[in-house]
C-alpha positions in Angstrom: 0.0 0.0 0.0 1.3 3.4 -0.9 1.1 6.7 1.1 -2.5 7.9 1.8 -3.3 11.6 1.4 -6.2 13.6 2.9 -6.9 17.3 2.6 -9.3 19.0 4.9 -10.3 22.7 4.7 -12.3 24.8 7.2 -13.1 28.4 7.5 -13.7 30.0 10.8 -14.8 33.6 11.8 -11.7 34.3 13.9 -8.6 36.4 13.5 -5.4 34.8 12.4 -3.9 35.6 15.8 -6.7 33.8 17.6 -6.4 30.7 15.4 -2.6 30.6 15.7 -2.8 30.9 19.5 -5.2 28.0 19.8 -3.7 25.6 17.3 0.0 26.3 18.2 -0.7 25.0 21.7 -0.5 21.2 21.9 -2.6 21.3 25.1 -5.6 22.2 22.9 -5.3 19.0 20.8 -7.3 17.0 23.4 -10.2 19.5 23.0 -10.6 18.6 19.3 -10.0 14.8 19.5 -13.0 12.5 20.0 -13.4 11.4 23.6 -13.6 7.7 22.7 -9.9 7.9 21.8 -9.0 8.7 25.4 -6.3 11.1 24.1 -3.8 12.2 26.8 -0.7 14.3 26.3 2.1 13.0 28.4 4.6 15.8 27.7 5.0 18.1 30.7 5.5 21.2 28.5 2.3 20.7 26.4 1.0 24.2 27.3 4.1 25.8 25.7 3.8 27.1 22.1 5.1 24.9 19.3 8.6 25.3 17.9 10.6 23.4 15.4 12.1 20.4 17.2 9.4 20.2 19.9 8.7 16.6 20.9 5.2 15.7 22.1 4.3 12.4 23.7 0.7 11.0 23.8 -1.3 8.0 24.8 -4.2 7.4 22.5 -6.7 4.5 22.3 -7.8 4.4 18.7 -9.0 0.8 18.5 -10.9 -1.4 21.0 -9.7 0.9 23.9 -6.1 -0.5 23.4 -3.6 2.2 24.6 -1.0 3.2 22.1 2.1 5.4 22.8 2.6 8.0 20.1 5.5 10.5 19.7 5.4 13.4 17.2 7.9 16.1 16.4 7.1 19.6 15.3 9.5 19.7 12.4 8.6 23.1 10.7 7.0 26.2 12.0 6.3 29.5 10.2 4.5 31.7 12.7 0.9 32.4 11.7 1.3 30.5 8.5 1.9 26.8 9.1 3.4 24.0 11.1 4.2 20.4 10.5 4.0 17.4 12.9 5.7 14.1 12.0 5.4 10.9 13.8 8.6 9.6 15.4 7.1 6.6 17.1 3.6 5.3 16.9 1.0 3.3 15.0 1.9 4.5 11.4 4.8 3.6 9.2 4.8 7.3 8.2 2.8 10.3 9.4 3.3 13.9 8.0 0.6 16.5 8.9 0.8 20.0 7.5 -1.4 22.6 9.2 -1.8 25.8 7.1 -3.5 29.1 8.1 -4.5 31.9 5.8 -6.3 35.1 6.5 -9.5 35.6 4.4 -12.3 38.2 4.5 -14.1 37.8 7.8 -11.8 35.1 9.3 -9.3 32.4 8.4 -9.0 29.4 6.2 -7.3 26.4 7.7 -6.0 23.6 5.6 -4.8 20.2 6.9 -2.8 18.1 4.5 -2.2 14.7 5.9 0.0 12.0 4.4 0.3 8.6 6.2 1.3 5.1 5.5 0.0 2.1 7.4 2.5 -0.6 8.4 2.2 -4.4 7.9 2.0 -4.6 4.1 -1.0 -6.4 2.8 -2.6 -6.7 6.3 -2.1 -3.0 6.8 -3.8 -2.3 3.5 -6.8 -4.3 4.5 -7.0 -2.5 7.9 -6.8 0.8 6.1 -9.7 0.0 3.8 -11.8 -1.5 6.6 -11.4 1.1 9.3 -8.2 3.3 9.4 -9.2 5.5 6.5 -12.7 5.9 7.9 -11.5 6.7 11.4 -9.1 9.4 10.1 -12.0 11.0 8.3 -14.2 10.7 11.3 -11.6 12.4 13.5 -11.3 15.4 11.1 -15.1 15.6 10.8 -15.3 15.7 14.6 -12.7 18.5 14.7 -14.6 20.4 12.1 -17.8 20.3 14.2 -16.1 21.1 17.5 -14.2 24.0 16.0 -17.4 25.4 14.5 -19.2 25.1 17.9 -16.2 26.8 19.7 -15.5 29.6 17.2 -18.7 29.9 15.2 -19.7 29.2 11.6 -18.0 31.1 8.8 
């Protein structure tokens, strides 16, 4: 199985500064992650703003309430424009998530571009088709709804 790609776009009626303040704080990630995933940040400095080189550790329960340890690194940051998180250890063979922010009339446009690869060859491909791809989409759909309820509809 090759690398999977998703692109999600959302517009919110907030300033670029408000959006950047919210999304550049790893502590806010748990607010936009479905509760069934029991997402917990383990890093003691999670409330600090992101910077290139920042390592963030999590526990997440994506399947059958089985805990998984996940480590991401913030590899690139351009203040108020974008940041990238990449998996260093976790459930994927590869994970690269670009978060982009752009000021538009009356708010901001956020774009998430996610590339991931599932491990385990053929078995991973089957798992991706059966549930991983759907779960990734559900997580971003959930985020969309939560962000709209927090910040309003564009």
